[in-house]
C-alpha positions as CSV (number, residue, x, y, z in Angstrom):
1,M,30.7,7.5,7.8
2,P,27.4,9.3,8.5
3,S,26.0,8.7,12.1
4,L,23.7,5.7,12.7
5,T,22.1,7.0,15.8
6,S,18.9,8.1,14.4
7,A,18.7,4.5,12.4
8,A,19.4,2.8,15.7
9,V,16.6,4.8,17.5
10,V,14.2,4.0,14.6
11,A,15.2,0.1,14.7
12,L,14.4,-0.1,18.4
13,V,11.2,1.6,17.7
14,A,10.5,-1.0,15.1
15,L,11.3,-3.7,17.4
16,L,9.1,-2.4,20.3
17,A,6.1,-1.7,18.2
18,P,4.8,-5.2,17.9
19,L,5.7,-6.1,21.4
20,V,3.6,-3.2,22.7
21,V,0.5,-4.2,20.5
22,R,0.9,-7.9,21.8
23,L,1.6,-7.4,25.4
24,T,-1.1,-4.6,25.7
25,G,-3.5,-6.1,23.5
26,L,-4.1,-3.0,21.4
27,R,-6.7,-3.5,18.7
28,V,-4.9,-1.5,16.2
29,P,-2.7,-2.4,13.4
30,E,1.0,-2.3,14.2
31,V,1.7,0.1,11.5
32,V,-0.4,2.8,13.2
33,L,1.9,2.5,16.4
34,Q,4.9,2.8,14.2
35,I,3.8,6.1,12.8
36,L,2.8,7.3,16.2
37,L,5.9,6.4,17.7
38,G,7.8,8.1,14.9
39,I,6.0,11.2,15.8
40,V,7.2,10.7,19.5
41,I,10.9,10.2,18.7
42,G,11.2,12.7,15.8
43,P,12.1,16.4,16.0
44,Q,8.6,17.7,16.9
45,V,8.5,15.9,20.3
46,L,11.4,14.2,21.9
47,G,13.9,14.9,19.2
48,W,15.6,11.6,19.7
49,A,15.9,10.9,15.9
50,R,15.7,12.7,12.6
51,S,15.3,11.7,8.9
52,D,18.8,12.0,7.9
53,T,20.5,10.2,5.0
54,P,20.8,6.7,6.3
55,V,17.3,6.8,7.9
56,A,16.0,8.3,4.5
57,V,17.9,5.5,2.4
58,L,16.3,2.8,4.6
59,A,12.9,4.4,4.5
60,T,13.0,4.6,0.4
61,V,14.1,0.8,0.4
62,G,11.1,0.1,2.9
63,L,8.7,1.9,0.5
64,A,10.1,-0.1,-2.2
65,F,9.6,-3.4,-0.4
66,L,6.1,-2.2,0.8
67,L,4.9,-1.9,-2.9
68,L,6.8,-5.3,-3.8
69,L,4.8,-7.2,-1.2
70,A,1.4,-5.3,-2.2
71,G,2.0,-6.7,-5.7
72,L,2.6,-10.2,-4.4
73,E,-0.7,-10.1,-2.7
74,I,-2.7,-9.6,-5.8
75,D,-4.5,-12.8,-6.6
76,F,-4.9,-12.6,-10.6
77,D,-6.8,-15.9,-10.6
78,R,-9.8,-13.9,-9.0
79,L,-9.6,-11.0,-11.3
80,R,-11.6,-12.5,-14.1
81,G,-15.3,-13.1,-15.5
82,R,-18.1,-11.8,-13.4
83,V,-16.0,-10.9,-10.6
84,L,-13.7,-8.6,-12.7
85,R,-16.7,-7.0,-14.2
86,L,-18.4,-6.3,-10.9
87,T,-15.5,-5.0,-9.2
88,S,-14.3,-3.0,-12.2
89,T,-17.8,-1.2,-12.3
90,A,-17.6,-0.9,-8.7
91,F,-14.3,0.8,-8.9
92,G,-15.4,3.2,-11.8
93,L,-18.3,4.4,-9.6
94,S,-15.8,4.8,-6.8
95,F,-13.3,6.9,-8.7
96,A,-16.4,9.1,-10.0
97,L,-17.6,9.7,-6.5
98,A,-14.0,10.4,-5.3
99,A,-13.6,12.8,-8.2
100,A,-16.8,14.7,-7.4
101,I,-15.8,14.9,-3.7
102,G,-12.2,16.3,-5.0
103,L,-14.0,19.0,-7.1
104,A,-16.0,19.9,-4.3
105,L,-13.3,20.2,-1.7
106,G,-11.4,22.2,-4.4
107,A,-14.3,24.5,-4.9
108,F,-14.3,25.4,-1.3
109,G,-10.4,25.9,-1.4
110,L,-9.9,22.8,1.0
111,V,-7.6,21.2,-1.5
112,G,-5.3,22.3,-4.4
113,S,-5.5,19.4,-6.8
114,P,-9.0,17.6,-7.0
115,L,-7.6,14.8,-9.2
116,L,-4.9,13.8,-6.8
117,I,-7.4,13.7,-3.9
118,A,-9.6,11.6,-6.1
119,V,-6.9,9.2,-6.6
120,I,-6.1,9.0,-2.9
121,L,-9.7,8.7,-2.1
122,S,-10.2,5.6,-4.7
123,A,-7.4,3.6,-2.9
124,T,-7.8,0.4,-0.8
125,S,-5.0,-1.3,1.6
126,L,-5.5,-4.8,0.4
127,G,-2.7,-5.9,3.2
128,I,-5.4,-5.0,5.8
129,V,-8.6,-6.2,4.0
130,L,-7.0,-9.8,3.6
131,P,-6.3,-10.7,7.2
132,V,-9.6,-9.3,8.2
133,L,-11.4,-11.6,5.8
134,E,-9.3,-14.6,6.7
135,D,-10.2,-13.9,10.4
136,A,-13.9,-14.2,9.5
137,G,-13.4,-17.1,7.1
138,Q,-14.6,-15.4,4.2
139,V,-11.6,-15.4,1.7
140,E,-12.9,-18.6,-0.3
141,T,-16.5,-17.4,-0.2
142,P,-17.9,-15.8,-3.4
143,F,-18.4,-12.6,-1.4
144,G,-15.1,-12.8,-0.1
145,Q,-13.4,-13.3,-3.3
146,V,-15.4,-10.1,-4.7
147,V,-14.3,-7.9,-2.0
148,V,-10.5,-9.1,-2.3
149,A,-10.9,-8.7,-5.9
150,G,-12.3,-5.2,-5.6
151,A,-9.4,-4.1,-3.1
152,S,-6.9,-5.4,-5.6
153,I,-7.9,-3.3,-8.4
154,A,-8.3,-0.4,-5.7
155,E,-4.6,-0.9,-5.1
156,V,-3.5,-1.3,-8.4
157,V,-5.3,1.6,-10.3
158,P,-4.2,4.3,-8.1
159,V,-0.5,3.3,-8.3
160,V,-0.9,3.4,-12.1
161,L,-2.5,6.8,-12.1
162,L,-0.1,8.3,-9.5
163,S,2.7,7.5,-11.9
164,L,0.7,8.4,-15.1
165,L,-0.6,11.8,-13.7
166,F,1.7,12.8,-11.0
167,S,5.0,11.8,-11.8
168,R,7.9,14.3,-10.8
169,D,9.4,14.1,-14.5
170,A,6.1,14.2,-16.1
171,V,6.0,16.0,-19.4
172,G,2.2,15.4,-20.5
173,V,-0.4,13.0,-20.1
174,G,0.1,11.8,-23.7
175,S,4.0,11.4,-23.2
176,Q,3.4,9.7,-19.9
177,L,1.0,7.2,-21.4
178,A,3.5,6.3,-24.2
179,L,6.3,5.9,-21.6
180,L,3.9,3.8,-19.6
181,V,3.2,1.5,-22.3
182,A,6.9,1.1,-23.4
183,F,7.6,0.5,-19.8
184,L,5.1,-2.3,-19.5
185,G,6.3,-3.7,-22.8
186,L,9.8,-3.8,-21.3
187,I,8.5,-5.5,-18.0
188,A,6.7,-8.1,-20.4
189,A,10.1,-8.9,-22.1
190,V,11.8,-9.3,-18.8
191,G,9.0,-11.6,-17.7
192,L,9.3,-13.6,-20.8
193,L,13.0,-13.7,-20.3
194,I,12.5,-15.1,-16.8
195,V,10.1,-17.7,-18.0
196,G,12.8,-18.8,-20.3
197,F,15.4,-19.2,-17.6
198,E,12.7,-21.2,-15.4
199,R,12.5,-23.6,-18.4
200,S,15.9,-24.6,-18.5
201,S,16.4,-27.7,-16.2
202,R,19.9,-26.7,-15.4
203,I,19.0,-23.2,-14.2
204,S,16.2,-24.7,-12.1
205,R,18.4,-27.2,-10.4
206,A,20.7,-24.5,-9.4
207,L,18.0,-22.3,-7.9
208,V,16.7,-25.2,-5.7
209,A,20.3,-26.1,-4.8
210,L,20.9,-22.4,-3.7
211,Q,17.5,-21.2,-2.5
212,N,18.2,-22.3,1.3
213,T,21.8,-21.7,1.5
214,A,23.7,-18.4,2.4
215,A,23.2,-17.4,-1.1
216,E,19.4,-17.0,-0.5
217,V,19.3,-16.9,-4.5
218,R,15.5,-16.5,-5.0
219,V,15.5,-13.6,-2.6
220,R,18.3,-12.0,-4.1
221,G,16.8,-12.4,-7.4
222,A,13.4,-10.7,-6.1
223,V,15.5,-7.9,-4.7
224,A,17.4,-7.6,-8.0
225,L,14.1,-7.5,-10.0
226,L,12.8,-4.8,-7.3
227,M,15.6,-2.5,-7.8
228,L,15.8,-3.0,-11.6
229,F,12.0,-2.2,-12.1
230,A,12.1,0.7,-9.9
231,A,15.1,2.2,-11.4
232,L,13.8,1.5,-14.9
233,A,10.3,3.3,-14.0
234,A,12.4,6.2,-12.8
235,A,14.5,6.2,-16.3
236,F,11.1,6.1,-18.1
237,G,9.9,9.3,-16.2
238,L,7.4,7.2,-14.4
239,E,7.2,7.0,-10.5
240,A,9.8,4.2,-8.8
241,I,6.6,3.1,-7.0
242,L,5.0,1.7,-10.1
243,G,8.1,-0.4,-10.8
244,A,8.3,-1.7,-7.2
245,F,4.6,-2.6,-7.7
246,L,5.2,-4.3,-10.7
247,A,8.1,-6.3,-9.5
248,G,5.9,-7.9,-7.1
249,A,3.0,-8.5,-9.5
250,T,5.4,-10.1,-11.9
251,L,6.6,-12.4,-9.3
252,K,3.2,-13.4,-8.5
253,L,2.4,-14.1,-12.2
254,L,5.4,-16.0,-12.9
255,D,6.6,-17.7,-9.5
256,R,3.4,-20.1,-9.2
257,D,5.6,-23.0,-7.8
258,R,3.1,-25.8,-8.7
259,A,5.8,-28.3,-8.0
260,M,6.2,-26.9,-4.3
261,T,9.9,-26.6,-4.7
262,H,10.1,-23.2,-2.7
263,T,7.2,-23.0,-0.4
264,Q,9.2,-20.3,1.9
265,F,10.1,-18.0,-0.7
266,H,7.2,-15.2,-0.2
267,L,7.5,-15.9,3.6
268,K,11.3,-14.8,3.3
269,L,10.3,-11.7,1.3
270,R,7.9,-10.8,3.9
271,A,10.5,-11.2,6.6
272,V,13.1,-9.0,4.7
273,G,10.6,-6.4,4.1
274,F,8.5,-6.3,7.2
275,G,11.4,-7.5,9.5
276,A,13.9,-4.9,8.3
277,F,13.0,-2.0,5.9
278,I,9.3,-1.4,6.0
279,P,9.3,0.0,9.4
280,F,11.9,2.6,8.5
281,F,9.4,3.9,6.1
282,F,6.4,4.2,8.4
283,V,8.4,5.3,11.5
284,S,10.3,8.0,9.4
285,T,6.8,9.0,8.1
286,G,5.8,9.8,11.7
287,M,9.0,11.6,12.2
288,T,8.3,13.9,9.2
289,L,4.8,14.8,9.9
290,D,3.9,18.3,11.0
291,V,2.0,17.4,14.0
292,R,2.3,20.6,15.4
293,G,0.6,22.2,12.7
294,L,-2.3,19.9,13.0
295,V,-2.6,20.6,16.7
296,E,-2.3,24.3,16.4
297,S,-4.4,24.9,13.5
298,P,-8.2,24.1,14.1
299,S,-8.8,24.4,10.4
300,T,-6.1,21.4,9.7
301,L,-7.7,19.5,12.6
302,A,-11.3,20.1,11.1
303,R,-10.0,18.4,7.8
304,V,-9.4,14.9,9.3
305,P,-13.3,14.1,9.6
306,I,-13.6,15.6,6.2
307,F,-11.2,13.5,4.5
308,L,-12.2,10.4,6.8
309,G,-15.8,10.8,5.7
310,A,-14.7,11.4,2.0
311,M,-12.8,8.0,2.1
312,L,-15.8,6.2,3.4
313,I,-18.1,7.8,0.9
314,A,-16.0,7.2,-2.1
315,R,-15.2,3.5,-1.3
316,A,-18.0,2.3,0.8
317,V,-21.2,3.3,-1.2
318,P,-19.8,1.1,-4.4
319,A,-20.0,-2.0,-2.1
320,V,-24.0,-1.8,-2.9
321,L,-23.0,-3.4,-6.2
322,Y,-21.9,-6.6,-4.4
323,A,-25.5,-7.3,-3.2
324,P,-26.1,-10.3,-5.4
325,L,-22.9,-12.4,-3.7
326,A,-23.9,-11.1,-0.2
327,E,-26.0,-13.3,2.2
328,R,-27.0,-10.7,4.3
329,R,-26.8,-6.9,4.6
330,G,-24.1,-6.8,7.3
331,Q,-21.6,-8.1,4.7
332,L,-22.3,-5.2,2.5
333,I,-21.6,-2.8,5.3
334,A,-18.3,-4.8,6.1
335,A,-17.4,-4.8,2.4
336,G,-17.8,-1.0,2.3
337,L,-15.8,-0.4,5.6
338,L,-13.2,-2.5,4.5
339,Q,-12.7,-0.9,1.2
340,A,-12.5,2.6,2.8
341,T,-9.4,1.3,4.6
342,S,-6.4,3.0,3.2
343,L,-3.0,4.1,4.6
344,S,0.0,3.4,2.2
345,I,-1.6,5.2,-0.9
346,P,-2.4,8.4,1.4
347,V,1.1,8.5,2.8
348,V,2.8,8.0,-0.6
349,A,0.5,9.9,-2.8
350,G,0.5,12.7,-0.3
351,A,4.1,12.9,0.0
352,I,4.2,13.2,-3.8
353,G,1.8,16.0,-3.9
354,V,3.8,17.9,-1.3
355,Q,7.0,17.5,-3.4
356,L,5.0,18.6,-6.4
357,G,3.6,21.6,-4.5
358,V,-0.1,20.6,-5.3
359,I,-0.7,19.5,-1.7
360,Q,-0.2,21.8,1.3
361,P,1.9,20.3,4.0
362,S,-1.1,20.9,6.7
363,N,-3.4,18.8,4.2
364,Y,-0.8,16.1,4.0
365,V,-1.0,15.7,7.8
366,A,-4.8,15.7,7.8
367,L,-4.8,13.1,5.2
368,V,-2.3,10.6,7.0
369,T,-4.3,11.1,10.1
370,A,-7.4,10.2,8.4
371,G,-5.8,7.1,6.8
372,L,-4.6,6.1,10.4
373,L,-8.1,6.3,11.7
374,S,-9.3,4.4,8.7
375,V,-7.2,1.3,9.5
376,V,-7.9,1.7,13.2
377,I,-11.8,2.1,13.1
378,F,-13.2,0.7,9.9
379,P,-11.8,-3.0,10.1
380,L,-12.9,-3.2,13.9
381,L,-16.3,-2.3,12.8
382,A,-16.3,-4.5,9.7
383,L,-15.3,-7.6,11.6
384,P,-18.1,-8.5,13.5
385,R,-20.3,-8.0,10.5
386,L,-18.4,-10.8,8.9
387,G,-18.8,-13.1,11.7
388,G,-15.1,-13.2,12.9
389,D,-13.1,-12.0,15.7
390,A,-10.0,-9.7,15.6
391,R,-7.1,-11.8,16.2
392,R,-4.5,-9.9,14.1
393,G,-2.9,-6.6,14.4
394,D,0.6,-6.8,12.5
395,H,-0.7,-6.2,8.8
396,A,0.8,-2.8,7.5
397,T,0.0,-2.1,3.8
């Protein structure tokens, strides 16, 4: 049996992180502290833990759950009509800006893959945007809805582009596109099958009877769907993260629960994800970062503000298109800051780029550091402009 020492240390760090945030009043998302503590306990500082097989497996499951819960946060009811047109146009402008920045960075020899950098710069962390808007009482306003919709698109599209353009098993864009279409068709077929099961009164009664027992049948079903979609995505030559994300989106679309028969279902999934597995992903990310390379290399350190500024330009500028729905200029500034908040995609996409050899490890560290700074700085600057006050620090996606 492999040693669980490192896993135990990571679990203790995961336990301590939210307590430290709460007891000290730190105004940072807990995920930031998880990554920082991962650096401290990792091989480059104290050496108390390493990313061995148990930690790596748990971190992989954590990443899958992170993408599942991101898919669950998508509000498809808001992605329609004028809001969809406005946010789609804004994302198109954002990606064009990100591509231009990527090409400029490539021309100066700062990055090896301008396209991958463009995908990273065009992303937003919906899981951080939502609680900030909730704190400000803006989620249900027309302006809040367009910001949430824009963040949703900026989380969905980069995941699809990563799988389409940068899969480790990619054999060409045309082939990958055909595989993506086939994969989406299979996802739709599975969705129809689930709908068919849900219409069976016998199966529905069984689900209700078992959902709050030791069987936790709905949670098991969600985990089975997560693993199935992730495995199918890999089998199709796509990134497993796409399958994990689509598992969450499928659950969001199909499991509306209008009869209010299982109101705790999503809460239970969040408990499994954030309570058990997702911290392993973020702590292990800190453990594997080449922080010494960042500190000892002035050129690497200098790229952090460059990447942070690039995130801000690529995602904040398109917020001017939301002006028709904004009540005051401060809201537009807040929307731009929130849209520039991104951590999960820089971490995930950067790791893929390192594995593919299109991102240098030093650039990966600089990108993740810029992402860390974005989730610390931008929401704090945005919230006063929305009229709220920071009360939450435990959202991590």
